NUMITI-920812 format. One record per residue: residue in one letter; x, y, z of N, C-alpha, C in turn. Coordinates in nm, 2 decimals. Layout:
residues N
<"A"; <X; Y; Z>; <X; Y; Z>; <X; Y; Z>>;
...
END
This chain:
residues 137
<"M"; <18.75; 13.96; 24.26>; <18.86; 14.05; 24.34>; <18.78; 14.16; 24.39>>;
<"A"; <18.77; 14.17; 24.50>; <18.70; 14.27; 24.54>; <18.82; 14.42; 24.60>>;
<"I"; <18.76; 14.52; 24.58>; <18.84; 14.66; 24.60>; <18.77; 14.74; 24.71>>;
<"D"; <18.82; 14.77; 24.85>; <18.76; 14.85; 24.92>; <18.81; 14.98; 24.92>>;
<"H"; <18.69; 15.07; 24.93>; <18.73; 15.21; 24.88>; <18.68; 15.30; 24.99>>;
<"P"; <18.76; 15.41; 25.03>; <18.71; 15.47; 25.19>; <18.57; 15.54; 25.16>>;
<"G"; <18.54; 15.60; 25.02>; <18.45; 15.66; 25.03>; <18.34; 15.54; 24.99>>;
<"L"; <18.32; 15.44; 25.00>; <18.22; 15.34; 25.00>; <18.17; 15.30; 25.11>>;
<"D"; <18.04; 15.25; 25.13>; <17.99; 15.18; 25.25>; <18.07; 15.06; 25.24>>;
<"S"; <18.08; 15.00; 25.34>; <18.14; 14.85; 25.37>; <18.06; 14.76; 25.30>>;
<"S"; <17.92; 14.78; 25.28>; <17.82; 14.69; 25.22>; <17.84; 14.68; 25.06>>;
<"W"; <17.89; 14.80; 25.00>; <17.88; 14.81; 24.89>; <18.03; 14.76; 24.84>>;
<"Q"; <18.06; 14.68; 24.76>; <18.19; 14.61; 24.71>; <18.21; 14.61; 24.57>>;
<"L"; <18.31; 14.67; 24.52>; <18.32; 14.73; 24.35>; <18.41; 14.56; 24.31>>;
<"R"; <18.33; 14.50; 24.20>; <18.37; 14.38; 24.18>; <18.45; 14.40; 24.06>>;
<"L"; <18.57; 14.36; 24.00>; <18.61; 14.36; 23.89>; <18.64; 14.21; 23.80>>;
<"V"; <18.60; 14.21; 23.71>; <18.61; 14.10; 23.63>; <18.73; 14.12; 23.55>>;
<"L"; <18.83; 14.06; 23.55>; <18.96; 14.03; 23.45>; <18.94; 13.93; 23.36>>;
<"R"; <18.95; 13.98; 23.22>; <18.95; 13.88; 23.12>; <19.08; 13.87; 23.05>>;
<"H"; <19.14; 13.75; 23.04>; <19.25; 13.75; 22.96>; <19.22; 13.77; 22.82>>;
<"P"; <19.33; 13.85; 22.76>; <19.32; 13.87; 22.62>; <19.31; 13.75; 22.54>>;
<"A"; <19.36; 13.67; 22.58>; <19.39; 13.52; 22.49>; <19.24; 13.47; 22.50>>;
<"A"; <19.14; 13.50; 22.58>; <19.00; 13.42; 22.57>; <18.90; 13.49; 22.45>>;
<"R"; <18.97; 13.58; 22.40>; <18.89; 13.63; 22.26>; <18.93; 13.52; 22.18>>;
<"R"; <18.83; 13.49; 22.08>; <18.84; 13.39; 21.95>; <18.85; 13.49; 21.86>>;
<"V"; <18.92; 13.46; 21.72>; <18.91; 13.52; 21.61>; <18.81; 13.46; 21.53>>;
<"R"; <18.71; 13.54; 21.49>; <18.58; 13.47; 21.42>; <18.63; 13.44; 21.26>>;
<"G"; <18.69; 13.52; 21.22>; <18.71; 13.54; 21.08>; <18.85; 13.62; 21.05>>;
<"V"; <18.91; 13.59; 20.90>; <19.03; 13.65; 20.88>; <18.96; 13.71; 20.74>>;
<"V"; <19.03; 13.83; 20.76>; <19.00; 13.96; 20.62>; <19.13; 13.90; 20.52>>;
<"P"; <19.11; 13.87; 20.41>; <19.24; 13.86; 20.31>; <19.28; 14.01; 20.30>>;
<"T"; <19.41; 14.02; 20.28>; <19.47; 14.15; 20.24>; <19.44; 14.19; 20.12>>;
<"P"; <19.45; 14.30; 20.07>; <19.43; 14.33; 19.93>; <19.51; 14.26; 19.83>>;
<"A"; <19.63; 14.21; 19.88>; <19.73; 14.15; 19.77>; <19.65; 13.98; 19.78>>;
<"A"; <19.64; 13.93; 19.86>; <19.59; 13.79; 19.85>; <19.46; 13.79; 19.79>>;
<"R"; <19.37; 13.89; 19.80>; <19.23; 13.90; 19.70>; <19.26; 13.93; 19.57>>;
<"A"; <19.35; 13.98; 19.53>; <19.41; 14.01; 19.40>; <19.46; 13.89; 19.33>>;
<"A"; <19.52; 13.81; 19.44>; <19.60; 13.69; 19.37>; <19.48; 13.59; 19.33>>;
<"H"; <19.37; 13.59; 19.41>; <19.28; 13.48; 19.39>; <19.17; 13.56; 19.27>>;
<"G"; <19.20; 13.66; 19.21>; <19.10; 13.70; 19.12>; <18.99; 13.81; 19.17>>;
<"G"; <18.96; 13.78; 19.29>; <18.84; 13.85; 19.34>; <18.74; 13.80; 19.32>>;
<"E"; <18.72; 13.67; 19.29>; <18.59; 13.63; 19.27>; <18.49; 13.56; 19.37>>;
<"L"; <18.39; 13.57; 19.34>; <18.31; 13.55; 19.48>; <18.28; 13.37; 19.49>>;
<"R"; <18.29; 13.31; 19.56>; <18.25; 13.14; 19.62>; <18.15; 13.13; 19.69>>;
<"L"; <18.07; 13.05; 19.66>; <17.96; 13.00; 19.74>; <17.99; 12.92; 19.87>>;
<"T"; <17.94; 12.98; 19.99>; <17.97; 12.88; 20.12>; <17.87; 12.75; 20.10>>;
<"R"; <17.90; 12.66; 20.18>; <17.82; 12.53; 20.17>; <17.69; 12.57; 20.21>>;
<"R"; <17.64; 12.67; 20.28>; <17.55; 12.70; 20.30>; <17.47; 12.79; 20.19>>;
<"G"; <17.53; 12.84; 20.12>; <17.48; 12.92; 19.99>; <17.46; 12.82; 19.88>>;
<"R"; <17.55; 12.72; 19.89>; <17.52; 12.61; 19.76>; <17.42; 12.51; 19.79>>;
<"R"; <17.40; 12.54; 19.94>; <17.23; 12.46; 19.97>; <17.11; 12.53; 19.94>>;
<"V"; <17.11; 12.65; 19.96>; <17.03; 12.74; 19.94>; <16.97; 12.74; 19.77>>;
<"V"; <17.11; 12.76; 19.70>; <17.08; 12.74; 19.55>; <17.01; 12.63; 19.54>>;
<"A"; <17.06; 12.52; 19.56>; <17.01; 12.39; 19.53>; <16.85; 12.37; 19.57>>;
<"A"; <16.84; 12.42; 19.67>; <16.69; 12.43; 19.74>; <16.61; 12.54; 19.63>>;
<"L"; <16.65; 12.64; 19.59>; <16.57; 12.72; 19.52>; <16.55; 12.65; 19.38>>;
<"A"; <16.66; 12.59; 19.34>; <16.67; 12.50; 19.19>; <16.56; 12.41; 19.19>>;
<"S"; <16.56; 12.32; 19.30>; <16.46; 12.21; 19.34>; <16.33; 12.26; 19.34>>;
<"V"; <16.27; 12.40; 19.40>; <16.15; 12.43; 19.42>; <16.13; 12.48; 19.27>>;
<"V"; <16.21; 12.52; 19.21>; <16.15; 12.62; 19.07>; <16.14; 12.45; 18.97>>;
<"A"; <16.22; 12.37; 18.99>; <16.17; 12.25; 18.87>; <16.06; 12.17; 18.93>>;
<"I"; <16.02; 12.16; 19.06>; <15.91; 12.10; 19.07>; <15.78; 12.17; 19.04>>;
<"G"; <15.81; 12.31; 19.06>; <15.68; 12.40; 19.04>; <15.66; 12.38; 18.86>>;
<"M"; <15.77; 12.39; 18.83>; <15.74; 12.38; 18.64>; <15.66; 12.23; 18.61>>;
<"G"; <15.73; 12.15; 18.69>; <15.69; 12.02; 18.66>; <15.52; 12.00; 18.68>>;
<"I"; <15.49; 12.07; 18.80>; <15.35; 12.03; 18.84>; <15.27; 12.13; 18.73>>;
<"A"; <15.32; 12.24; 18.70>; <15.22; 12.35; 18.60>; <15.26; 12.28; 18.50>>;
<"G"; <15.35; 12.22; 18.43>; <15.36; 12.21; 18.32>; <15.26; 12.07; 18.28>>;
<"G"; <15.28; 12.02; 18.38>; <15.19; 11.86; 18.36>; <15.05; 11.90; 18.36>>;
<"Q"; <14.99; 12.00; 18.44>; <14.87; 12.03; 18.44>; <14.84; 12.11; 18.28>>;
<"A"; <14.88; 12.16; 18.23>; <14.87; 12.22; 18.09>; <14.89; 12.14; 17.99>>;
<"V"; <14.94; 12.04; 17.98>; <14.93; 11.94; 17.93>; <14.82; 11.85; 17.95>>;
<"A"; <14.80; 11.84; 18.04>; <14.66; 11.73; 18.07>; <14.53; 11.82; 18.03>>;
<"A"; <14.53; 11.95; 18.07>; <14.41; 12.05; 18.03>; <14.34; 12.02; 17.89>>;
<"G"; <14.47; 12.04; 17.79>; <14.42; 12.01; 17.64>; <14.32; 11.92; 17.62>>;
<"P"; <14.26; 11.94; 17.49>; <14.17; 11.81; 17.43>; <14.28; 11.71; 17.35>>;
<"T"; <14.22; 11.57; 17.38>; <14.31; 11.48; 17.34>; <14.26; 11.45; 17.19>>;
<"Q"; <14.13; 11.49; 17.14>; <14.09; 11.47; 16.99>; <13.99; 11.60; 16.97>>;
<"A"; <13.98; 11.63; 16.84>; <13.90; 11.74; 16.81>; <13.75; 11.70; 16.85>>;
<"L"; <13.66; 11.81; 16.90>; <13.54; 11.77; 16.93>; <13.44; 11.80; 16.84>>;
<"E"; <13.38; 11.70; 16.78>; <13.24; 11.69; 16.68>; <13.13; 11.77; 16.76>>;
<"V"; <13.08; 11.86; 16.68>; <12.95; 11.93; 16.70>; <12.84; 11.94; 16.61>>;
<"V"; <12.75; 11.96; 16.63>; <12.63; 12.00; 16.55>; <12.58; 12.14; 16.57>>;
<"G"; <12.50; 12.19; 16.47>; <12.43; 12.34; 16.48>; <12.31; 12.29; 16.53>>;
<"Y"; <12.23; 12.38; 16.63>; <12.11; 12.39; 16.66>; <12.05; 12.54; 16.66>>;
<"T"; <11.93; 12.53; 16.61>; <11.86; 12.68; 16.63>; <11.77; 12.68; 16.74>>;
<"V"; <11.79; 12.78; 16.81>; <11.67; 12.83; 16.94>; <11.53; 12.84; 16.93>>;
<"Q"; <11.46; 12.76; 16.93>; <11.30; 12.77; 16.92>; <11.24; 12.85; 17.03>>;
<"P"; <11.12; 12.92; 17.01>; <11.04; 12.97; 17.10>; <11.00; 12.88; 17.21>>;
<"G"; <11.04; 12.93; 17.32>; <11.02; 12.88; 17.45>; <11.15; 12.79; 17.51>>;
<"D"; <11.25; 12.76; 17.42>; <11.35; 12.68; 17.49>; <11.44; 12.76; 17.57>>;
<"T"; <11.49; 12.70; 17.67>; <11.58; 12.73; 17.77>; <11.70; 12.64; 17.76>>;
<"L"; <11.79; 12.69; 17.82>; <11.92; 12.63; 17.81>; <11.95; 12.53; 17.90>>;
<"W"; <11.86; 12.50; 18.02>; <11.84; 12.39; 18.09>; <11.76; 12.26; 17.99>>;
<"H"; <11.63; 12.31; 17.92>; <11.62; 12.23; 17.84>; <11.68; 12.16; 17.71>>;
<"V"; <11.77; 12.24; 17.68>; <11.86; 12.19; 17.57>; <11.97; 12.13; 17.62>>;
<"A"; <12.02; 12.15; 17.74>; <12.13; 12.06; 17.79>; <12.06; 11.94; 17.88>>;
<"A"; <11.94; 11.95; 17.91>; <11.88; 11.82; 17.96>; <11.84; 11.73; 17.83>>;
<"D"; <11.83; 11.76; 17.71>; <11.80; 11.70; 17.55>; <11.95; 11.65; 17.54>>;
<"V"; <12.07; 11.73; 17.55>; <12.18; 11.68; 17.52>; <12.28; 11.57; 17.62>>;
<"A"; <12.23; 11.58; 17.74>; <12.28; 11.50; 17.86>; <12.28; 11.37; 17.83>>;
<"L"; <12.39; 11.27; 17.88>; <12.40; 11.16; 17.87>; <12.29; 11.10; 17.99>>;
<"P"; <12.25; 10.98; 18.00>; <12.19; 10.92; 18.11>; <12.27; 10.92; 18.22>>;
<"G"; <12.23; 11.01; 18.33>; <12.29; 10.99; 18.46>; <12.39; 11.14; 18.51>>;
<"E"; <12.39; 11.19; 18.37>; <12.48; 11.33; 18.38>; <12.42; 11.43; 18.41>>;
<"D"; <12.49; 11.51; 18.51>; <12.44; 11.61; 18.58>; <12.40; 11.72; 18.46>>;
<"V"; <12.28; 11.78; 18.45>; <12.24; 11.86; 18.38>; <12.33; 12.03; 18.39>>;
<"R"; <12.38; 12.05; 18.52>; <12.42; 12.17; 18.53>; <12.55; 12.17; 18.48>>;
<"D"; <12.63; 12.06; 18.48>; <12.76; 12.03; 18.42>; <12.75; 12.06; 18.25>>;
<"V"; <12.63; 12.01; 18.20>; <12.62; 12.02; 18.06>; <12.59; 12.16; 18.02>>;
<"I"; <12.52; 12.22; 18.10>; <12.48; 12.38; 18.09>; <12.60; 12.45; 18.07>>;
<"V"; <12.72; 12.41; 18.18>; <12.84; 12.50; 18.19>; <12.93; 12.49; 18.05>>;
<"E"; <12.92; 12.35; 18.00>; <13.00; 12.31; 17.88>; <12.93; 12.38; 17.79>>;
<"L"; <12.81; 12.39; 17.77>; <12.74; 12.49; 17.67>; <12.78; 12.60; 17.66>>;
<"Q"; <12.78; 12.66; 17.78>; <12.83; 12.81; 17.79>; <12.96; 12.86; 17.74>>;
<"N"; <13.03; 12.78; 17.79>; <13.19; 12.74; 17.74>; <13.21; 12.74; 17.59>>;
<"L"; <13.13; 12.63; 17.54>; <13.15; 12.60; 17.40>; <13.09; 12.71; 17.30>>;
<"N"; <13.00; 12.78; 17.35>; <12.90; 12.87; 17.28>; <12.94; 13.00; 17.32>>;
<"A"; <13.03; 13.04; 17.45>; <13.08; 13.15; 17.47>; <12.95; 13.24; 17.53>>;
<"L"; <12.89; 13.19; 17.59>; <12.77; 13.25; 17.65>; <12.79; 13.31; 17.78>>;
<"P"; <12.76; 13.50; 17.78>; <12.77; 13.48; 17.92>; <12.67; 13.49; 18.04>>;
<"R"; <12.55; 13.48; 17.99>; <12.45; 13.39; 18.08>; <12.40; 13.29; 18.03>>;
<"A"; <12.26; 13.22; 18.08>; <12.20; 13.11; 18.06>; <12.10; 13.16; 17.97>>;
<"E"; <12.07; 13.27; 17.92>; <11.94; 13.32; 17.84>; <11.97; 13.29; 17.70>>;
<"L"; <11.84; 13.25; 17.64>; <11.85; 13.22; 17.50>; <11.74; 13.30; 17.42>>;
<"T"; <11.77; 13.32; 17.32>; <11.69; 13.39; 17.22>; <11.62; 13.29; 17.10>>;
<"A"; <11.51; 13.30; 17.07>; <11.45; 13.24; 16.96>; <11.53; 13.29; 16.84>>;
<"G"; <11.56; 13.18; 16.77>; <11.66; 13.21; 16.64>; <11.80; 13.19; 16.63>>;
<"Q"; <11.86; 13.20; 16.76>; <11.99; 13.19; 16.80>; <12.08; 13.06; 16.78>>;
<"R"; <12.18; 13.05; 16.71>; <12.25; 12.95; 16.68>; <12.32; 12.90; 16.79>>;
<"L"; <12.33; 12.76; 16.81>; <12.41; 12.72; 16.92>; <12.49; 12.61; 16.85>>;
<"V"; <12.62; 12.58; 16.92>; <12.69; 12.47; 16.86>; <12.68; 12.35; 16.97>>;
<"L"; <12.65; 12.24; 16.95>; <12.62; 12.14; 17.07>; <12.72; 12.03; 17.04>>;
<"P"; <12.78; 11.96; 17.14>; <12.84; 11.85; 17.09>; <12.79; 11.72; 17.01>>;
<"A"; <12.82; 11.68; 16.93>; <12.78; 11.58; 16.89>; <12.79; 11.43; 16.93>>;
<"H"; <12.85; 11.42; 17.01>; <12.87; 11.28; 17.08>; <12.76; 11.25; 17.18>>;
<"R"; <12.67; 11.36; 17.21>; <12.55; 11.30; 17.31>; <12.40; 11.26; 17.23>>;
END
């Protein structure tokens, strides 16, 4: 609908868009206080809320399963038998690990195992120091 006004140039027209009141949709209904009291005022999860809770529970369960499985698998299955060794002058951790290593085993892996087994912060040894070596080697 175009409106002509004497103060407006003829090239300008004011257009009005009329909207019918019934065109508005009601998005939600808010219950009255009496209706809320009748239902006890409890909270209810929507379908989307239930899906979110189920997804979070699944993620937590999967995470615990993965972490729990690793913790069980990381433990030793049997007691480790060890023998004592006294470091001699000129011994290095590399030489001790090379003597203890199985054929084809990487000496660097054995060094790490010996450091963990003896709580050694460095790879330095001193003469007379007592080491614990795995007996199965």
